[in-house]
C-alpha positions in Angstrom: 4.8 87.1 66.9 5.3 84.1 64.7 8.8 83.1 63.5 9.7 81.8 60.0 12.8 80.3 58.8 14.2 82.4 55.9 13.4 79.8 53.2 9.7 79.8 54.3 9.7 83.6 54.5 11.1 84.1 51.0 8.2 81.8 49.7 5.5 83.7 51.7 6.8 87.2 51.7 3.6 88.7 50.5 1.7 87.0 53.2 4.2 88.3 55.9 3.8 91.8 54.6 0.0 91.6 54.7 0.2 90.3 58.3 2.6 93.1 59.3 0.3 95.8 57.7 -2.5 94.2 59.9 -0.5 95.0 63.0 1.1 91.6 63.5 4.9 91.9 63.3 6.6 88.8 61.8 10.1 87.4 62.7 12.5 85.8 60.1 15.2 83.5 61.4 18.5 82.5 59.7 20.1 79.3 60.7 17.7 79.1 63.7 18.7 82.5 65.1 16.6 85.6 65.1 17.5 87.7 62.1 14.9 90.3 61.3 11.4 91.5 62.2 9.0 92.7 59.5 6.7 95.6 60.8 4.6 98.1 59.1 5.9 101.5 58.1 3.4 103.2 60.6 4.7 101.0 63.5 8.2 101.7 62.7 7.7 105.5 62.5 5.8 105.4 65.9 8.6 103.8 67.8 10.6 106.1 70.2 13.5 107.6 68.2 16.1 107.8 71.0 16.3 108.0 74.8 16.9 111.3 76.4 20.7 112.2 76.8 22.2 112.7 80.3 22.4 116.4 79.7 18.7 116.6 78.9 17.9 114.6 82.1 20.2 116.9 84.1 18.5 120.0 82.7 15.0 118.6 83.8 16.3 117.9 87.3 17.8 121.4 87.7 14.5 122.9 86.5 12.5 120.8 89.0 13.4 122.9 92.0 11.4 125.8 93.3 13.1 128.7 91.5 14.2 126.6 88.7 17.3 128.9 88.4 20.8 128.3 89.6 20.9 131.9 90.7 18.7 131.4 93.7 20.7 128.6 95.3 22.2 129.4 98.8 25.8 129.0 97.7 25.3 131.9 95.3 24.3 134.2 98.1 27.8 134.4 99.6 30.3 136.8 97.8 33.7 135.8 98.9 37.0 136.5 97.3 38.5 133.5 95.5 40.7 131.5 97.8 39.5 133.2 101.0 38.4 129.7 102.4 42.1 128.6 102.7 44.1 129.5 105.8 47.4 131.2 105.2 
């Protein structure tokens, strides 16, 4: 990816768009620092929209077991009255 200072990019904007449409993103700098990247609309739309949330990842993990349901876990097999684990 080639970088252009903003004054050069402004003068050659049409050329930068043509290069981006050809699949070559173009970087524009301002005061020597990275500012923007020009990419084609197709490339922009093809990017990943968002990372999965923690809740999505946890749901995938829970469903990865054999039964895939929380009802078949060993801790659900015991039916004890609430508080019966504590000695009086």
